[in-house]
N, C-alpha and C positions, 0 to 999 in steps of 0.2 A: 429579374430574372423571377419566374413563377414562386408563388411561398410552397407551392407543393413541391416541386421539383429540386429548390434548394435543401428543402429537408430531407431528399435523397441522396442529391449528390454532394453535398457536404460532407455527411459521415462516410458516405462511400470513398470521398477523398482522402480522409482522415485514415480509415481502416488500410489503405493503398500506402498511406506514408507509414503508418507504423509496422508494415512488414516490410517496406521497404529498408525501413532503420535495421529492424530485426535481421533481414540477410545481411545487410551491412556491417553489424555488430558481428554476427558468426564469423564472415568471411574475414574481416580486418584482426580477429583475436587467431584465426585459422585453427578453430575450435571444430573438432571431427564431430558426427553426429551422434558418437555414443557420449558425448560430454555435455553437447547443447544442439539440438535440431536447429535447421533454419526450416524457415518458409518452404522452400524449394525442396526441402526433404519430405514434406509432409502430404502430397500428393498421392506420391506412391505408395504410402501407407493407407491412406482413404482407399484408394482403388485395390490394394492388396485384400481389405479386410470390409469391402465396401458393403457386403452382406450383414456382415455383424455390426457394423454402424447404424445400418437402418434397423435390423432388428434392437440393438440394444438401446438405440437413440430413444426407440419408443417405449420400451421398458420404461426407463429413466421420465421419460416425458410426463406418461400418464399417470407415474407414480406421483412425481411433483407436482402436478395439475389437482389430483385428489388433496393431496396434503393441505396444496394451497387454497384450494377450495373449503376444506375444513379450518382452518388457521382463518378464512374470511369470516365464517359461520361464528366462531366460537370467540374469535378475539373483537367482532363485532357486539356481541351479546356482552362479553366481558365489559368493553367501553362504554357500552350504554348503563348498566349497572352502577360504573364508576360515574361517569357523568352526570346521573340524576341524582346520585346520594354522596354527600362529603363524608357521611359515617362510611360507606363500602369504598371508597377511594382510597381513605385513611387506613382501611383495614388490607385491601388488594395490594397496595401499591408494591408493600415491602417484599409481599409473596412472590409479585410479578417479577422484582428487580431480582430477587435473591435466586429466583426461579433461572432467568436468563443470564445470572453471571456463572450457573454453573456449566464449565465446559463440556458441551454435548459429545463431544470424542469420549468422554468417561461414562457419558450415558448409554450408549451404541453396546458397550459389553453387558448390561445389566439389563437391556430390553433382551437382547440376543438369550442371554439365560433365563429370562422371564416367561418370553414368548418365543420359546423352541420351534425352528420350522416354519414359523410365522413370517415368511422374507416380505413378502408384500405388505403385510400389516406394518410391521416393522419398520420398514422404509418411509411408506406412508406418514406414521406415526412421528417419526424424527424430521420427516419435510414440516409438518404442522408443529409441532413444538419450537422449531427454530424460528418461524416466521410469522406466529401469531403475536407477538408483542409488540411490535411496531403498530399492529394494524387497532388492536385494544388502546395501547396510549395515544394514538392518534384521535380516536373515536372520540375518548374519554376528554382529552383536551378541547376537542371542538365544543362538544357536549356542557363542558362545563364554564366555558366562556362564551356561551349563548347571552346576548344583551338580555337582562329582565323587561327592559320596558316592552319590549315585543309579546312576550310571554304574558305579562301583565293585562296586555291590550286586548289580546286574542282570549284571555281566560274572561275578562270584564264583557266580553263580547259574547260569550256562553261555549267559547269553544273548549272542548273536551283535552284531557291531556294528549290522545292522540292524533288528536288535528295538530296540536301546536307541537309537537315533534315529526309530522307527517309534512307541515307549512312551514316550518321555520328552522327546527333545529337538524333535519335529514338534509334538506337544501346546504346550511351551513356547514355542515360535517364532512360533506362529498369532498371538496378539495382538499382537505388533511387526509380524507380517509384512501384517496388514490395516490396521494404522495407515499402515504405508509404502502400501500400496497405496490410501488414501484421497488421498493426496498424490501418488500415481503417475496418477491419473484427470486432475486438473486440468494436469499437467504433458503429458499424451500429449496432451491438446485442444490446449495452447500448441505443441507439437511440429507438429502436423497443420496450424494455421493459419498456421504460420510460413511453412511449405513452400509453403501454397498462395496466399500472398499474396506472399513476396518471390521465388517461382519461379511466376507464375500460368500454368495450363493450363485455366482455363474451367471448373474441376470446383470443388464445396465450397463450404461459407461463405465461405471465405477469401478464393475468387475473386467472391462478389458482396458483398463489403467492399469489393473494390479497384475493382469496377464502381462501386459508387456514392459513393466516395473521386473516381473517376475524373470522374460525372458532378454532382458534388457535393450529391448527395442525400443529407443529412446525416440525415435520418429512417431511411432505408434501411443507413445505417452502423452507427447504433443500434440499429435492430430485428435486425441482424446478432449485435451484441454480446449483445443479449437473447437471441436464439437459440441461441448458443452456451454463454450461461448455464446456460439451461432443458436442453439434452443434458448439461453437464458436472453436474446438480442430480440428473438421472435417474441416471446412471450411479455417482454417489456413492451415491445410495440403494441402488442394488444390491448395490452392493459392503459396505453395512451390513446386508441382509437376508443375505448370505452372510457376514459375518461373525457375526449372530447363529446361522445353524444351525452352523458350525465352532468359534467359536471364541466363543459365547454365555456360555459358563460362567467367562470373564474379566472379564464387563461388572458394573461396580459398583451396585448396588442401592441406589435411594433411599428411604430410610424416612421 
C-alpha cells in the first residue's frame, strides 16, 4: 500500500472502529441519550445547530491559533535564553514549573476579574499560558545539549554566535520543537475552551457546550466534544505537514 494512502486509511479505520465500539457500548448498556449519547445521536445535533457550529468553531479556532502563535514566539525566546545560559536555566526552570503546576481553572476567574469584558484577550491569553511551557522546555533542552565540538569548530573558523545558532543549533532543535508543538496544539484548545466554559461570554464551542449542559441536551454536548476533536486533529496535522517541510530529515524511515 502507498505510504501516503496508508497514513490516511489507517487513522480512518481506527476512528470508525472507535465510533463502532462507542455505539456498541451505549447499546449494550441500554443507556438513554440523556445519560450517554451515542455516535448515531450526534449527527442530528450537528445538523440542528449547524450554523452555530460553523460560527462558534471559527471563534474557538482563531483564538486558539493566535494563542498558539504567541506561545511559539514566547516559548522559543525563553527556551533560547535557558538553552544558552546555565544561570538563566537554573533561575527560570523553578518559575516555569511552578507556573505550569498551578491549575489553570483557578486562573480563569482571576483573569476574568482583571480584564473585565476583554473576552477575546482572556481566551487567547489562556490558550497561550497553557501551551508555551512544553515549547520552552523542548527548545531549552535542544540547545543545552548541543555538541560543543561543532560549536568550537565553527567559532575557530570565525563564525559568529548567530551563525552557530543558525547553522547548528536551530536545525538540531527543530525535531524537539515540533514534538513539543504537537503537544502544545492540544493544550491550546484546552485553554481556549476552559475560558469559554468557566467564563462564558456566548462565543466559541465552550459556550455551545455550556448551553447544552444548561438545557440537558447531551447529544449537543457530545457533538461539541467531537467538533473540538476534529479541530484538534486538523491543527495537529498542519503541524505534522510543517514538520515534514522543515524537519523531515529527522523522521525515521520505515523499512
